[in-house]
C-alpha positions in Angstrom: 29.9 54.7 5.3 32.3 57.8 4.8 35.9 57.3 5.9 35.9 60.4 8.1 37.8 60.3 11.4 35.8 61.8 14.3 36.7 62.8 17.8 34.7 61.7 20.8 34.8 60.5 24.3 36.1 57.0 25.1 33.7 54.0 25.0 33.8 51.4 27.9 35.6 48.3 26.8 32.3 46.4 27.3 30.5 48.8 25.0 27.8 49.5 27.6 25.5 52.5 27.0 24.2 55.1 29.4 21.1 54.1 31.3 19.1 57.1 29.9 19.8 55.9 26.3 18.7 52.3 27.1 15.5 53.7 28.7 14.4 55.0 25.3 14.8 51.7 23.5 11.2 50.8 23.6 9.9 54.1 22.3 10.9 53.9 18.6 11.8 51.3 15.9 15.2 49.5 16.0 17.2 48.7 12.9 20.6 47.3 12.0 23.1 48.6 9.5 25.8 46.1 8.5 28.9 47.5 6.7 30.8 45.2 4.4 34.1 47.0 3.8 35.4 45.1 0.7 35.6 46.2 -2.9 37.3 44.8 -6.0 38.5 48.3 -6.9 38.0 51.7 -5.4 35.8 54.0 -7.6 37.4 57.4 -8.2 34.7 59.4 -6.5 34.4 57.1 -3.4 35.2 58.4 0.1 33.7 55.4 1.9 35.5 53.1 4.4 36.3 50.4 1.9 39.3 48.3 1.1 40.6 46.3 -1.9 42.3 42.9 -1.4 45.7 44.6 -2.0 45.0 47.0 0.9 44.4 44.2 3.3 47.8 42.5 3.0 50.6 43.1 5.5 54.3 43.7 4.5 55.0 40.0 4.9 52.3 39.2 2.4 49.7 37.8 4.9 46.1 39.0 4.9 45.2 41.3 7.8 41.4 40.7 7.1 39.4 38.7 4.7 36.0 38.2 3.2 36.0 34.6 4.3 36.2 35.4 8.1 34.0 38.6 8.0 30.6 37.0 8.6 31.8 35.5 11.8 33.1 38.8 13.0 29.9 40.5 12.2 28.0 37.8 14.1 30.3 38.5 17.1 29.4 42.1 17.1 25.7 41.2 16.9 26.2 39.1 20.0 27.7 42.2 21.7 24.7 44.2 20.6 22.4 41.6 22.2 24.2 42.0 25.5 24.4 45.8 25.5 20.8 46.3 24.4 19.4 43.8 26.9 16.0 44.6 28.4 12.9 46.2 27.0 13.5 46.5 23.3 11.5 46.2 20.1 12.0 43.6 17.5 14.2 44.6 14.6 12.2 46.3 11.9 14.9 46.9 9.3 18.3 45.6 8.3 20.4 47.3 5.6 23.6 45.8 4.4 25.8 48.3 2.7 29.4 48.9 1.7 31.7 48.6 0.0 30.3 45.7 -2.0 28.2 43.4 0.1 27.7 41.0 -2.7 31.4 40.1 -2.7 30.4 37.9 0.2 28.4 34.8 -0.5 24.7 34.9 -0.2 25.0 32.4 2.5 27.4 34.6 4.6 25.0 37.5 4.2 22.2 35.3 5.3 24.2 34.1 8.3 24.5 37.7 9.4 20.8 38.4 9.0 19.9 35.1 10.8 22.1 36.1 13.7 20.1 39.4 14.1 16.8 37.5 13.9 17.9 34.8 16.3 19.1 37.4 18.9 16.5 40.1 18.5 13.6 38.7 16.5 12.1 40.4 13.5 9.0 42.5 13.3 6.3 40.8 11.1 6.9 43.2 8.2 10.7 43.6 8.6 12.5 45.0 5.6 15.9 43.4 4.9 17.9 45.1 2.2 21.3 44.7 0.6 23.2 46.9 -1.8 24.6 45.1 -4.8 27.1 45.9 -7.5 25.5 44.7 -10.8 28.6 42.9 -11.9 28.8 40.8 -8.8 25.3 39.1 -9.0 23.7 36.4 -11.1 20.2 35.1 -11.2 21.3 32.2 -9.0 22.9 34.5 -6.5 19.8 36.6 -6.3 17.6 33.5 -5.7 19.9 32.5 -2.9 19.7 36.0 -1.4 15.9 35.8 -1.4 16.0 32.4 0.3 18.4 33.9 2.9 15.7 36.3 4.0 16.4 39.5 2.0 13.2 41.3 0.9 14.8 44.3 -0.9 17.8 44.8 -3.1 19.5 48.1 -4.2 21.6 48.1 -7.3 24.2 50.8 -8.0 23.5 52.0 -11.5 24.9 55.6 -11.4 24.5 56.2 -15.2 23.5 54.6 -18.4 26.3 56.4 -20.4 29.7 54.6 -20.7 31.7 57.8 -20.7 30.1 58.9 -17.5 30.8 55.6 -15.9 34.4 55.9 -16.9 34.8 59.2 -15.2 33.3 57.7 -12.0 35.5 54.6 -12.5 32.5 52.4 -12.1 33.1 48.7 -13.0 29.9 47.7 -14.7 28.7 47.9 -18.2 25.6 49.9 -19.3 22.5 47.7 -19.4 23.6 45.4 -16.6 21.7 47.1 -13.8 18.5 47.0 -15.8 19.1 43.3 -16.4 19.6 42.9 -12.7 16.2 44.4 -11.9 14.6 41.7 -14.1 16.6 38.9 -12.4 15.7 40.3 -9.0 12.0 40.2 -9.9 12.3 36.7 -11.2 14.1 35.7 -7.9 11.0 36.9 -5.9 12.1 40.4 -4.8 9.0 42.7 -4.7 11.1 45.8 -3.9 14.1 46.8 -6.0 16.0 50.1 -6.1 18.3 51.7 -8.6 20.8 54.3 -7.4 21.7 57.1 -9.8 24.3 59.9 -9.6 24.0 63.2 -11.5 26.5 66.0 -12.1 29.5 64.0 -13.1 32.0 66.1 -15.1 31.3 65.6 -18.8 27.7 64.6 -18.3 25.2 66.5 -20.4 21.5 67.0 -20.0 21.0 64.4 -22.7 23.2 61.9 -20.8 21.2 62.4 -17.7 17.9 62.1 -19.5 19.0 58.8 -21.0 20.0 57.5 -17.6 16.6 58.4 -16.2 14.8 56.8 -19.1 16.9 53.6 -18.7 16.3 53.4 -14.9 12.5 54.0 -15.2 12.3 51.6 -18.1 13.8 48.8 -16.0 10.8 48.9 -13.7 12.2 49.2 -10.2 9.7 50.4 -7.6 12.2 52.8 -6.1 14.8 55.2 -7.5 17.5 57.2 -5.6 19.2 60.1 -7.3 22.1 61.8 -5.7 24.2 64.8 -6.8 27.9 64.0 -7.2 30.0 65.4 -4.3 33.7 65.8 -5.0 35.2 64.5 -1.8 38.7 65.6 -0.7 41.2 62.8 -0.9 39.6 60.9 -3.8 41.1 60.4 -7.2 38.2 62.4 -8.7 39.1 65.4 -6.5 42.7 65.2 -7.6 41.7 65.2 -11.3 39.5 68.3 -10.7 42.3 70.0 -8.8 44.7 69.3 -11.7 42.2 70.7 -14.2 41.6 67.4 -16.0 37.9 67.6 -15.0 35.6 70.5 -14.3 33.9 71.0 -10.9 30.2 70.2 -10.9 28.1 73.3 -11.6 25.5 74.2 -9.0 23.0 75.5 -11.6 23.4 72.3 -13.7 22.9 70.2 -10.6 19.6 72.0 -9.9 18.5 71.5 -13.5 19.3 67.8 -13.3 17.4 67.4 -10.0 14.3 69.0 -11.6 14.7 66.7 -14.7 14.7 63.7 -12.3 11.7 64.9 -10.3 9.7 65.6 -13.4 10.6 62.3 -15.2 10.0 60.2 -12.1 6.7 62.0 -11.3 5.5 61.4 -14.8 6.3 57.7 -14.5 4.3 57.4 -11.2 7.0 57.9 -8.6 6.5 60.0 -5.5 9.4 62.0 -3.9 8.9 60.9 -0.3 12.4 62.2 0.6 14.6 64.8 -1.1 16.7 62.2 -3.0 14.3 59.2 -3.1 11.3 58.3 -5.1 9.0 55.3 -4.8 6.0 54.0 -6.8 4.1 52.9 -3.7 4.2 53.5 0.1 5.3 49.8 0.5 8.2 50.5 -1.9 9.7 53.2 0.3 13.0 52.4 2.1 11.8 51.7 5.7 15.5 51.6 6.8 16.2 55.1 5.6 12.9 56.3 7.0 14.1 54.9 10.3 17.1 57.2 10.1 15.2 60.2 9.1 12.5 59.9 11.7 14.6 59.3 14.8 14.7 55.5 15.1 17.5 53.6 16.9 20.1 51.7 14.9 23.1 49.6 15.6 25.9 49.8 13.0 27.9 46.5 12.6 31.3 46.5 10.9 34.5 48.6 10.6 33.7 52.3 10.7 30.0 51.7 11.2 28.0 54.4 13.1 25.3 53.6 15.6 22.7 55.7 17.5 20.5 54.7 20.4 18.6 57.1 22.6 20.8 60.1 22.0 24.2 58.3 22.2 26.1 58.0 18.9 29.2 55.9 18.6 31.4 54.7 15.7 33.6 51.6 15.3 37.4 51.5 14.5 37.8 51.9 10.8 40.3 49.2 9.7 39.0 45.7 9.3 42.1 44.2 11.0 41.6 46.5 14.0 37.9 45.6 14.1 38.7 41.9 14.0 41.3 42.2 16.8 38.9 44.0 19.1 36.3 41.4 18.7 38.8 38.5 19.1 39.9 40.1 22.4 36.3 40.2 23.6 36.1 44.0 23.5 33.7 46.4 21.8 34.9 47.5 18.4 33.6 51.0 19.2 36.3 53.7 18.9 34.6 56.7 20.4 31.1 58.1 21.1 29.2 61.3 21.8 26.2 61.9 24.0 23.9 64.5 22.3 22.5 67.4 24.2 18.8 68.2 23.9 19.6 71.1 21.6 21.7 68.9 19.3 18.9 66.3 19.2 16.3 68.9 18.3 18.6 70.3 15.6 19.0 66.8 14.1 15.3 66.1 14.2 14.7 69.3 12.2 17.5 68.5 9.8 16.4 64.9 9.1 12.6 65.2 9.3 12.5 68.2 7.0 13.9 65.9 4.3 10.9 63.6 4.2 7.5 64.2 2.6 5.7 64.8 5.9 8.2 67.4 7.1 8.8 68.3 10.7 6.4 69.8 13.4 6.6 73.5 13.8 6.6 72.9 17.5 10.3 71.9 17.2 11.2 75.5 16.2 12.1 78.3 18.5 10.8 81.9 18.0 13.6 82.6 15.4 12.7 79.4 13.5 9.0 80.1 13.5 9.6 83.6 12.1 11.9 82.1 9.5 9.2 79.5 8.6 6.7 82.2 7.8 9.3 83.9 5.5 10.1 80.6 3.8 6.4 80.1 3.1 6.3 83.5 1.4 9.4 82.7 -0.5 7.9 79.5 -1.9 10.3 77.1 -0.1 7.8 75.8 2.5 4.3 74.5 1.7 1.6 77.0 2.9 -1.1 74.4 3.6 1.2 72.2 5.6 2.4 75.3 7.5 -1.2 76.1 8.4 -1.5 72.6 9.7 1.5 73.0 12.0 4.2 71.4 9.9 7.2 72.6 7.9 7.2 70.8 4.5 9.5 71.5 1.6 8.1 72.5 -1.7 9.9 71.3 -4.9 11.9 74.5 -4.9 12.5 74.0 -1.2 14.0 70.6 -1.9 16.6 72.2 -4.1 17.6 74.5 -1.2 17.0 72.1 1.7 20.3 72.8 3.4 19.7 76.6 3.3 16.1 76.1 4.7 17.5 74.1 7.6 20.0 76.8 8.4 17.2 79.4 8.4 14.9 77.3 10.7 17.7 76.5 13.2 
């Protein structure tokens, strides 16, 4: 949940949505994202909307927001969602709890939030319920309690297996802990476990990255995500790069690391079903992320959380204290919204669907895009067989240049 301030039009105090957006509710899956904005410390590369305990204390020393009261606030927003989305709506197919560090809350509080969604909306029979987890914040008992609370999937932030890389990222876990957590999660009854990796950290070598891939694969998760490091303005990492203490990630090195990941994961039996995500089986794919990429509806709960229903996108106030105050006053926590035009929605469909294995239909493209697609096939960036079947599907080389391909197609 990036901490970027956006402009938009005002949201009604009730949070009500336009009738045309509500009319689309029954057409596609519905998911919930729950943002937990608390962290023990802020990692040097992180630009997300998160807060440490010290950042949530007023000048007189009183807490402006707390972990202990957060579950109740999230439940209050879920009740708002139930009212706003009244009518013909599907059961919830996915819930994703992210952060921040969700596992700073008790497993019971996380379960209380999930139960509130299920009680109000109902869950689809095969609903996927995921939480992110910092490896240092979980134990075997905590993971068993999470499983009893209804979670079906857990995603551990591994980032790297090399201590010096973790130090640059200012990650607070020890090497080997994420792999141990995978074992604990399996023993707790989780069939689906993800490890998140980051490549391109200043000072990381090809050998370091290969070691991280080997450790992640060896741990036996059924899903691996690998993301290139982005140096975000305003972070401590960006300041260190600007001062010359660290080198800016190199684009060519990033491309090489991506290919290393794709080759190692493919050899181990993982399929790249999205540009940055690999799974051993179709069941192991992240249904929640697929909901984003394929145009589903989702309600974002929590400070700074974003939502999208039927072409209306809105985002909540960022600070946990402001979020709590809005809910206590019986108002929507939404700060602003935008209603997407047909052209904007078409662009977003191309942007997102092109990232997944099945690609996007060529019928979404205008004449310029169709001509570009033919060139991109010739250039080896789009798959020729998929193109002949009416779809734009990235090749491995195309995945490396996905942003440029989108620009050409739109």
